[in-house]
N, C-alpha and C positions, 0 to 999 in steps of 0.2 A: 830347428825345430822341425816336426815332421805335419806333413798336409794333412787335415781331413781326409779321410775318404769321402769319395763323392757318394749321397744316397741315390739307392736307384728310383726310378719312378713310382714304385709300386709301392715303397716307403715313406714317402711324401706323402701328407695330410694337407687341406687346407687350413686356415684360419677360423671356419667353422666349423671344420671340424673338434678343431683345440678348442673352442671357448664351448663346445659340448660337454666337455668336462668338468665337472665342480672340485675344485680344493677346499677344503677349510679344515683347520683348528680342532684336534682332537685331544682332549684331557687323557690319559689313561688312570681310569679309576679302579680299574678290576685287570690284574693279568694271572693267569694260571698256564698251566700245561693242555694239551689237547689231549684228549683222554685214548685215540688210536689213531694219533701220527705222531712220527718220532722227534719230526722236525717243528711241528704247528707249534704257535702259542694262543690262547684263544687270550682277546683281549676284550675289557669294555671298555669304550670311550666316551667321552660327554661330548655331545656337538655344539650345544648352547642352548638350544630347543628342544633337544631330546638325546637320547642313548642308542649305542648301537654294539652288536658285535663281532667283532674282526676275527677272522687266523689269518696269523701271519706266517711263512716260512720262516723265522728267525730262533727259534730256538736253537741252542747251540753258539750263540750272537748274542744272547740275551738270554738272562735270569728274566722270570716276571718281576720282580723285586726293583731290580733298575727301571722298567720301563713304567709301573705306576705313579703318577701325579707329573707326568712329561706330557709335552705339547708335540702330536705327530703332525706329521699332512696327511690327511686322509682322504682318498675319491670320496666323494660322497653320494653320488648317483651311479654308482653300478650296480646294475642288477645282484641282487643276493645270489648266490648259489651254495652248495651243500660242498662241504668239505670232509670225508672220513665223515660224516655223522652230525657235524656240526654246520650252522648255517653259518656263513659270512657274509655279511650286510654292508659291502663294504674295502677298502684295500689302502693299506699303508704307503707311502714311496720310503723305500731304500736305496742305496747306492751299492752294489757289489761290484768286487773287482773280478776278473773273468772268469777266474775258477772257481768263484763264492766262499774263498778261505774268510774273507772279509767283508759284512757286512755292517754298513751302517743306516739307522732307521735317520730319517731326516727329520728336525725339528726346528721349530721355532728356537731362536737367542736369547729374547729375550721375553718377559712373560707376555701373553696376552691371549683374551679371554677364547673361549673355547667357543667354536661355530666360527669364529672369525673368517674370514674370506681370503683365499692365497691369490695374486695374481702375478 
C-alpha cells in the first residue's frame, strides 16, 4: 500500500474554509445538451425550496436521459458564472480518473428529498 503524498501548505484549507461550502442534494428534473459546447450538459435541478440551472462537463460520460430523476450532490453556494453563453448556478460533484476517461457523478444511494444537506 502506497502512502498518500503530503499536501503542500498552499493546498491545505482550514475547517472554517470547508464549512463555507454548502453541499445539498439536487434532483435532476431536466437535462439537455449545451447549445454551444461539445462537453457540457445543461441540467435543471430541484434543490427542495427552489430550482437551479447547472452546466456540467460530463457529456460523453452521461446522456441527458441517464441523469433525469437522479439525485446528485451539488455545491449550492458557488457564485453563478457564464459557461459558453449559458449561466451555471452551482456545480455538481463528480469523480474522474486522472486522464478523464471515466467520470462518475456523485449521487445518493437511497432516495432522499431534494435540498437535503450533505455533511
